[in-house]
N, C-alpha and C positions, 0 to 999 in steps of 0.2 A: 309975306308972313311965313314963318317957319314953324307953325304950330304942329305938335305931334311928330316932329322930325327929330328923333332921338339918336341919330348917328352922327359921327364926326364928318363934317364936309371937307376937312383938311384945307380950307381956304381956297377951294377950287370949284369950278362949275361942274355939272354932272358929267359932261362928255370927257373933260380933262380927268376928273376923278376916276371914272370907269376905265379909261385907257391906262392910267397909271396903275391901278390895282390889277388889271389884266396882265400888264407887263411884269409886275412884281410876282404875281402868282405863277407865271410861266418860268421866271427865274428861280423861284422857290422849288418848283417841280423838277427843273433840270439840275440845280446845284444842291438841293436838299437843305440848304441853309443860306440866309442872306443877312447882311447887316443894314439896319435902317433905324429910324427913330421909333420911339415907343408908340406914338400916336398912329403912325403909318402901320406898324406891326399889328396893333389891335384891330385896325380897320381891315388889314389883309387877312387876319385870322377869321373874321366874320365873313369875308368874301370867299376864301378858298376851302374852308372845311365843308360846306355843303356840296361843293364840287367833288371833293374826295369821297364823300358819302355816295354821291350819284355814280361815281366810277366803279363802285362795288357791283353794280348791275350792268354787265358789259353787253349792251344792246345798241342797235343803231340809233334808236330814239335818245337814249341817254348820252351817246357820243355827240349827237347834234346839239343837245341842250348845253353840254359843257363847251362845245366849240363856239356857241353863240356868246359865251362869256369870255373865253380866253382868246379867240380869234387867232389861234396858232395850232395848225394840225400836228406839228411835231410834239408840242407839249401835251396835246390831247392823247396821242399815241403813247407817250411816255407815262402819262398818268394811268391809263387803262392797262398798260402792259406790265409795268414794274411796281408803281406805287400802290395800286389797288391790291395786288397779290401780297405785298408786304404788310399792309394795314388791314387785311381782310377780316381778321378776328377782333380788331379793336373797335369798341362801340362808341366812337367819337373821341374828341381830344387828340387830334392828329398832330398838332403843332405845339411847340414850346417856346416861350419868350424868356431869354436870358439877358438881364440888364447889364450894361457895360459902364454906365456913368455918363458924365456930361461931355458934350462935344466942344472942342476948342473953337472959338469964334462966336457962335450964337448961343452956346450953353444949352443946347438941346439934349434931351435924354436919349441916349443911344442904347441899342439892344441888338441881339441876334435872335432871329426867328428861324426855327428849324423844324423839320419833320421828326417826330419823336422816335420812330422805329429805325432811323438811320444813324443815330448817335451811338456808336459801338462802345465808347468808353463808359457812358452812363448805363448801358444795358449790362455790361460786365460787372459794374459796381453793384447794380441791383441784384444780380444773380449771386454774387459773393455774399452780400448782406443776407439774402434769403437763406443761404446755406448755413451762415453762422448763427442764426436765431436758435434759441433754446426754448423748448416747451416743457411745461410741467407734466410730470407723470400723473396719470389718472389713478384712481383707487384700484381699478382692475389690474393695471400694470403692476402696482406695488404688491397686491395680493399674489399675483402670478409669480413675481420674483421671489417672494417669501416662500411660496410653495416649492418652487424649483430649488431654492437653497436648502429647504428641509429635506427634499428628496435626495439631493446630492450628499448631504451629511449622513442620511440614513444609509445610502449606498456605500459610502466610505466606511462607515462603522461595520456594515455587513462584510465588506471585503476584508477589513482588518481581522474580524472574528474568524472568517474562513481561513485566512492565512495562518492565524495562530493555531487553529484546530489541525490544519494540515501539517504545521511544523511539529506539533506534539505527537501526532500520529507517526510522522517520520522518525522522531526520536524513539518512540516506543518500539517501532519495528527494528530499528538499529540495535536497541538493547536486547530485544528478543533474539536477534541473529547472533549477537555476541555470547549470550547465555547458551545458545545451542552449540556454538563452537567450543565453549569452555566445558560443557558436560562430558564429552568423550575424553577430554584430558583428565578430568577428575575420576572417571571410571578406570582409566589406565592406571592412575596413581593408586586407586584402591586395590586393583588387581595385583600390582607390584607389591603393595604392603602385605596382602594375603600370602603371596608366594614367599616373601621373606619370613613371615611368621611361620609358615609350614617348614621352611628350611631350618629355622631355629629349633622347632619342635623335634625334627628329625635328628639334629646333632646330639641332644642328650641321650636319645635312645641308642644311637650308635656308640656313644661313650660308654653306656652301661654294658652293651654287648661286648665291647673290647675288654672290659674289666672281667 
């Protein structure tokens, strides 16, 4: 009887199934992605993800437990040295299944199972999408922008008024200088007119004396 045995036996006995999953897990750790059927990939995901979680705690005890499953010291060292440091911040979900379609011959569903943090193309796409997202502005941001706009307009108006005042002051100073320069000329003209008037007054007196 198979009561309460809710996992896929994959048509194999326990020893054969465990050996196959250990071999596939070692291949996944070394190559970071493998191609297999969907049924085997789902069984492998349930088998390998607890081992990756165990590798985050790098102790002799955890290494011995992982080795009891994988039975390959090279894959254990690769798991604890490289994979654990790469997925250290991820709280589970270390693998991804990408379906490929049907296999010719037996029409089995094929897929690629891979470690999530080693697919550089998908990581770059996720980063670019995260950069391109737009967020709505909050009310605080809008009020701040309005206040800054008002301040800038007030500053511009003050600058324009100051420049106008400076220009008018400069013009008045120039006019004052011109008037100062013109005043001595007018004084000279008035003195010359007085001299000419005195000369004209002297001429009749001289004419009378000559008579």
